[in-house]
N, C-alpha and C positions, 0 to 999 in steps of 0.2 A: 803363527805369523802375526795374527791380529793382537794377541796378548803382548808380543814382543814390542809392538809399536806403542803400547800404552804403559808398559811397566819398566821402570828403571831399577837397577839392582839396589841402589842406595836409598831411593826416594819412594819406591812403590808406584802406585798408579799416578800417571802424569800425562799431560798434553804437551809437554815441553818438546818432545821429538817432532810432533806434528807442527807445532808453532815454528820451530827452527827450520824445518824443511820447507813449509809453505811460505815462509817469509824470505827465503833465500832467492835472490834474483837469478842465480845460476840455475836453480831448479825450474823457475818460471821459463827460462830459455830452453831447458830440456823439454818441457811440456809443449812449448810453441814449436820446437823442432819436430817433435813427434807428430803433432797435428798437421803441420805444414807438409812434411814428407809423406805421411800416410794419405792425406786428402788428395794431394797431387798424384800420388801413385795410384790411388783408387780411381781417379778420373781418367788418367792416361791409360791404365789397364782396361778400364771400361770401354773407352773409345776404340782401342785396338781390338779388344775381344768382340765387340758388337759388329764392327766392320768385317772382321774375318768370318764370323759366324754367318752374317748375311750373304757373303760371297759363296761360302761353302754350302749353305743350305739351299739357296735359290738359283744359283747359276749352274750351267753345265761346264764349268771350268775343266780344262784337260787335266788328266792325272790326279783326279780328286782324291782317291783313296791314299795315294802316296803322300800328297801334300797334307792331308789330314793327320796322318801319323807323324810327319815331320814337325807339324805345328805343336805337337804334344811333347816334344823333346824336353822342355823345361820341367815337365811334371815328373820325369823319371831320373833327372840328374839333380843332386842337392844344390840348393841355391848358392852355397859357399863355393862349390866347384865351378859353377857358372860364373860367379863373381871373380874367382881366381883366374879363370880363362880371360875375362874382360880386362883384368889387371895386366895380364901379359900383352893383350892386344893393344891396350891404350898407353903403353909405355912411351915416353917422350921421344925416343929415337925410332919409334915405329911409324909406318906409313900412314896409319889412320890419324895419329896425332898431328903429323906434318901436314895432312890435307885439311883437317877440321879444327885442330887446336882444342879438341874437346878434353876437358879436365875431368877424369873419372872421380878423383878424390874431392867431391863437391856435393852440394845438394842435388844438382842436376844428375850427377853420376849415381847417387843412391836411388833417386826416383827412376832413372833409366833401368837400373838393375831390378828394382821391384816390379816395374812394368814388364820386363822381359820374363821374369820368373812367375808372375801372377796372372798375366793375360789369359792363360789356358783355363783358369777358373771361370771367367766371364764367357770365354769362347764356348766351352762345353755346355754351360747352362743355357746360353742363348741359342746355340745350335739346335738343341732339343726342342726348345720352345718355338723357335721360328718354324720348324718343320711341322709342329702341331697346329699352327694357324690355318684354318680352312682357306684353301686357295680361292674359293668363291668370293671371299671378302675383298681380296686384292683385285680380282677380276672385275668386280662390281665398281671398285674405285677407278680402275683404268678405263672402263667403259663410260663412266660418268665424266671423263675428261681429265682425270689425274694422270700425270706421268709416273714413271717408276719411282723417281725421287720423292715426289709429293705423296705417292701412295705409301712410301716407307715412313714418312713423318706423320701421315694422317691415319694410317691403319696399323702398320706393324709396330711402331714404337708405343702407341697408346695401349695396345694389347699386352705388350711384353715389358712395359715400364716397371712393373713390380718385380719381375724376374731380374731385370737389369740392375735395379737398385739393390735387390737382395744379393746379387752376385758381387756388386761393388762393395757392399758392406762386408761380405766374406773376405774380399781382398784386403779391406781395412784391418779386419781381425788377423788375417794371415801376416800382414806387415807388422802388426803389433807383436806377434809371436816370433817373427823372424829375428834371429840373432846374427847369423852368418854375414849377411850383406852389410848391416850397420857396423859390425865388428871389423870386417875386413877393410871397409872403405871409410866409415865414419870415425873410428878411433884414430887412425893416422891423420885424418883431416880435422881432428878436434871438433867433430860434429856429434854431439851426444844426444841420444834419444833415451826413452825410459828404460828399455832393456839393457843397453850398454851402460847407462848411468847406475842402474842397480848392480850390474856385474862389477863395475869399477869400485863401487862402494863396498861390496862384499870382500873383494880381493885386497882392498886397502888394509884390512885387518886392524883398524883402529879400535879404540875402547868401545865406542857405541856404534860400530859399523853395521851390526846386524839389526839394531833398533832403527837406525836411519833407513837401512835397506827395506825393512818391513813397512815403514811409512810409505816409501816410494812404491813398494809392491802393492799396497792398498790402493794408491792412486791409479796404478796401471790396471788393477783388478776392476775398479769401478768403471773405468773406460771400456774395458773388455766386456763386462757384463751389460753395459748400456748397448753396445754394438750387438751383442748376442741376443738380447731381448728384442732389439729392433728387427733383426733378421727373422726371429721366430714370429713376430707379429706380422711382418710382411708375408711370410710363408703361409700363415693362417688366413690372410686376407687376399691371397692370390686366387681369385675366382673368375678370372677372365675366361671366356669361352674358347675351348681348344678341341681339336680332334683327339680321340682316344689314342690313335696310333700316329706315329711319325710318318709324314709324307716324304718319302725319299726321292721322289722324282723332281728334276729341276723345273723351275718356273720361269726362268729367264734364259732364252737361247742366245748365245753369244756369236754363233757362227765361227768364222775364222778368228775372231777376237778372243776365243776361249784359250788359244795358245799364247796370245799376248798377255792375257791376265795371268795365266799359269807362269809365264816368265817373270812377271812382276812379283808374284807370290813367291817364286823360287828365290828371287833376289832378296826379298825380305827374310825368308827362312835362312838363306845362306849367311847373310850379314849378321843376324841376331842369334841364330841357334847353332850354326855349323862352323863358320869361320873361327869364332872364339875358341871352340874346342880343338880345332886343328892347330891354332896358335898355342894352345895349352900343351899339346903333345910335342910340337916343334920346340918349344922352350925347354921341355924336359930333355930334349936330345942335344942341348948345347951345354957347355961347361959353365959359362957365366951368364949373369942376368943382362939382358939386352943384346946378347950376341946373336947375330942373324944366322939362321940355319943354312948350311951349305955342306957339300961333301967333305970339305976340309974341317969344318967346325963340328960336324955331327959326331956324337959319341954317346955311349950308354952309361957313363960314369954315374949320373944321378940315379939311374935305376939300380945299379949295383950298390950304391951307398944306401939307398932306401931298403933294399932287400937284406943288407947286412945290419941295418939299424935295429937294435933291440926294441926300442919304443914303437917303431913303425910296425914291426911284426906283432908286437903285443896288441897294437891297435886292431889289426886284422883278426887275430885270434879272439880277443875280447869281444869285438863286435859280432863275430859269427856266433860265439857262445851266447851272448846276450840276446841276439836276434832269435836263435832257435829256442832258447828258454822262454823268451817273451811270447813267441808264437804259441808254444805249448800251453803256458799258463793262461794267456789271454783267451785262447780258443776254448779251453775247458771252462773257465769262469764265464765267458760270454755265452756259450751254449747252454750252460746250466741255468743262468739267470733268464735268458731268453725263452728257454723251454718252459720254465715255470711261469713266467709273466705273460708271454704271448700265446703259448699253447695250452697251458693249464689254467691261465687267468688267475694266478695267485697274486693277491694284493700286496703282500709283503715283498715279493720278488719285484713287483712293479715299482715299489718305493726304492728298493735297492738299485734298480736300473737307473733311476733318476740320479742317485748319488754317484754311481759308477761313471755315468756319462759326463758329469760336471768337470772333472780334471782335464778332459780333452778340450773343453771350451775355453780354458784360461791359458794365458801365455806360459810357455815352458819355463821361463825364467822365474816366474812366481812359484810354480810347482817345485822347482829346484830349491828355492829359498825356503819354502815351507818344509820340505823334507830335511834340509839341513837343521833348521830350528827344532824339528821334532826328534831327530835321531842323532844329533851331535853328541849327546851324552851317552853314558853307559848304563846298562841295567844289570846289576849284580856282577859287574866286571865284564859283561858281554856287550859288544857294540858292532853295528854294521857300518858305522861311519868310517870312510876311508877304505872301504872294501868294495869289491865288485858287486856285492849283494845290494848295496844301496842304489847302484845304477839299475840293477834288475828290478828293484822295487819301484823306481821312478818310471821305468818303461812299462811295467805291467799296470801301474796306476794310470798312466797316460793313455795307453793304447788299447786297453780292454774295451773302451767305447767303440773302437773300430770293429773288433770282432763281434761285439754285441749288436751293432747296427746291421751287419751282414747276416748274423744269426736270426735277427728279427725278420729280415727279408725272407730268409729261407723257410722259417717256420710259418710265416704268413701264407706261404704258398702250399703248405701241407693241409690236406683235408683230414679233419678229426676222425672221419669214418675209417681211415687207414689204421689209425691207432686202435680203434674199437674192434676192427676186423682181426687184428693181430692178437688182441686179448681173448676174443671169442674162440680163436683157433688154438688157444692154449699156450701162446708164446709168453715167456717171462720177460722181464724188463731188458735183460741182456740181449736176448734174441730179437726183441722188438727194435732195439736201437741198432743192432747189427744188420738186420734184414730189411727194415722199413725206414726208420728215421734217417740214419746216416746216409744210405744210398740216395735217398730222395733230396737231401739237403746239402750234400757234400760239395756240389758244384758251386753254390753261392758262398758257402762257408769257406771253401778253399781260396776264393777271391779275397776274402777278408784276411785270411792267413798270409797271403802274398803281400798285401798292403802293410800288415804289421811287421812282416819281415823286412820290407824296404824301409819303412819308417825307423825301425830299431837299428838297422845297419848304418843309416845315414844321420842319425840324431846328433845334434850338436848343442842346442840351446840348454837343455837340462844337464847334459854331460859336462858342459864347460864349468859348471859350479860343483859337480859331485865327484869328478875324477880325482885320483891321486896317483902317486908313483906306482906303476905296474898295472893300473886299471885304465890306461888310455884307450880311447876308442878311435875309430877312423876319423871322425869329424874333429876330435881334439888334436890328433896328430897333425892334420892338415892346418888347423888353426895355429898350433905351436910352431910349425915350420914357417908359416907365413909371418907370424909375429916376430920370429927371430931373423927375418930377412932372407930365409932360405927358400925363395920362391921357386927356384928350379927343382929343388927336391920335392917341394909341395906339388909342383906340376907333375913330376914323375910318379909320385905316390897317387895323385888323383887319376892319372892315366891308367895305372895298374888297377885301381878300383873300378874305373869305367869299363875296362876290358873284362874284369871279373863279373861285373853286373850284366854286361851284354852276353857273356858266356852262360851265366846262370839263367838268363831269360830264354836263350835259345834252347838250353837243356830242358827247362820246364815246358817249353812249347813242344819239343820232341816227345817228352814223356806224356803230355796231355794228348797228343795225336795218337800215340801208341795205345794209351788206355782206351780211347774212343774206338780204335780199330778192334781191340780185343773184345770190347763190350758188344760190338756189332756181330762178331763171330759167335 
């Protein structure tokens, strides 16, 4: 990608592409849009996440466990499906628009969608840190005359400020990487950010489109690397005193107000996480866009159309195949590298680990562009470009870091004496892995496998550049339906996917419980 930005076919090495892009007023607007939207989204998601984490960590709010799970809904549903649901809810003939006149296809709409989809990142990081703050510090502040609000600003925030800033920077990075929200809302509203601008440059297929896209990709890469280094620096300097274990007991007793607060929280969850999904399903049950659901208008035509559509079925089959293959390859590669670097302390493997982790930290649109530029040609008549294998390559390249991270966590918990005991007892490598290493580490590794499965099934950013006829994925099919104005079919397809994901999650939960029962016996 870097060479493409500096080399022209006719002139050789040149800075002309950089000069043209950086002097373009339109590209300056793209950068300002990116910074404005991401910074506002980062701040708003930070405020929402911190407030929710404080309430859930410190109060005895009613129905806490249920509310906690419902707050995490945006983590398990792809952002482009959430955005599609809000698109249906904010239609101009809908009740929400008539009451608020809120225009979703705007800067405010994009920021709202980023906030809804990204606040769980801040919420989870702050929830854990809040619970680790010794309650004695707050009690001392209250005894010395500080109220709860003042204690929050004088004690809690100063201790957790690095965690909060780190979480907000992760939100910024996630917004940089996100393609679905800005594609579904930004492109129709003519609001371009770096990811959509790169996408539009590539699909324009002009003479120098890849060279110009490479320059824009470098700008996006620099921005992403700066944010990544900032998060790593903050993580390394987060030395605020905390308890080793999370204190799960509530610190603020609300009395009868705990039900009132639970009601307010339920309204928030309902409005932002549940009602849009209900609207998504209801729009799938009507024939036309904007038609209100009733017994007379309800039909299943959109579901039948989707199930008969060759491309939509290809999307499901391809996504399942890619997800299973990616899980297998990512897990094998991740376990191998982690075992050698973390358990055997191999220096070469440690270096490979750093290389493997890097693609996960850069925006997917850049990875997709880099893979296109690398594999667009053929080698002795053989090419993977335009096939499903280039999608698999991108998924493995991107998500091996996830498996690696969980494998590192699993092997860090293993005692080397277990390995030595197996060797002394005469066990070969196969028996050692089968009887010792895999049983002890499989719980943590399987969590990483589940994440790789979810990420691969719902991936859109890289797939939007690499797919071709016959290799559509779930995300690409929904994107194409929406771009073609077939929002009801997109809603039906999304509803089927959500039902499938819920069914798979329940099945995995049942299997997990069954395995635990069998082990106890």
